[in-house]
N, C-alpha and C positions, 0 to 999 in steps of 0.2 A: 941759478938761483934767482938772478934778475929776472928771468923769464918767468918764473913762478910768481914773483911779486907783481909783475905787469899784469899776467894772466889774472892773478887773484883781484888786483885793482879794477881790471876791466869787469870781471864777474860781479864784483861788489857794486860797481857803478850801475851796471845792467840790473841788478837786483833792486838797488834803491830807486831808480827810475820806475821799474815795475811796481815796487811797493806805492810809490807816490801816485802812479797811474790808477792802481786799483784802488787806493784810498780816495782818490778823486771821483772815479766811477762809482764806488760805494756810496759816496756822499750825493752824487747825482741821483742814483736810484733811491736812496733814502728819501731825498726831497721830493722825487716824483711819487713816492708812495704816499708820503704825507700830504701832498697836494691833492691826489686822489681821494685820500680819505676825507680831507676837509671839504672837497667838492660833494662828496656824498652826504656829510652832515649838514652842509649848506642847503643842499636839496631837500633833505628830511626836514630841516627847519622851515624852509619855505613852503612845503607840503603841509606841515602841522599848522602854520599860520592861515594857510587857504582853508583848512578843515575847519579851524576854530571859528573863522568868519562865516564859514557856510553854516556851521552849527548854530551861531548867533542868529543868522538870518531865518533858519528854520525855527528856533525858538520864538523869535518874534512873530513869524506866521502863525505858529500854534497858539500864542497868546490871542492874537487877532481873530483866529478861527474859534477858539474857545469863547470870547467875548460875542461873536456873531451867533454861534450856537445858543449860547445863554439867552440872547435877545429873542431868537427863534422860540425857544422853549417858553419864554414868557409870554409870547404872542399866542401860541398854541394853548397855553393854560387859560388865557383871557377867553380865546374862542371856545374851548372846551367848557368853561364856566358859562358862557352865554347859551350853548347848546343845551346843557342842562336846565338852564333857567327856562328856555323855550319849551323843553320837554315837561318841566314841571307846570308851567302855564298851561301848555296843551292839556295836561292831565287835569288840571284845576278847572279849565273850560268843559272839558267832558264831564266831570263830576257836576258841575254847575248845571249844565244842560240835562243831566240825568235827574238832578234834584228838581229842577224847574218842571220837567216832564211829569215827574212823580206828583208835584203839587197840582200841576194842570189836570192830571187824570183824576186826583182826588177831588179837586173841585167840580170836575164835570160829573162824577159820580154823585156828588152831593147835590148838584143841581138837578140831575134827572132822577 
């Protein structure tokens, strides 16, 4: 009977130590998993910050490009209007030349 108690005591002690070691190992594994997940979250957060910064930069470039193209469009409109005026003036000069020639022809016919 004494042997049974000693044997039982030894087995219980080994089981308790094994439980303690298993608990310690599971705690270490849990900590390692949490650290791994936290590292992934931190990397995702850093990536998100970099993407947001890049998006702000692209937005500023787009605003600058819009401003520049608007200025180009205004210059092109002024140039186009000037070309139209030149075309109108050229047409006016041709009409005036035709009118003067018509008057000159009429005067020549009257004189002769």
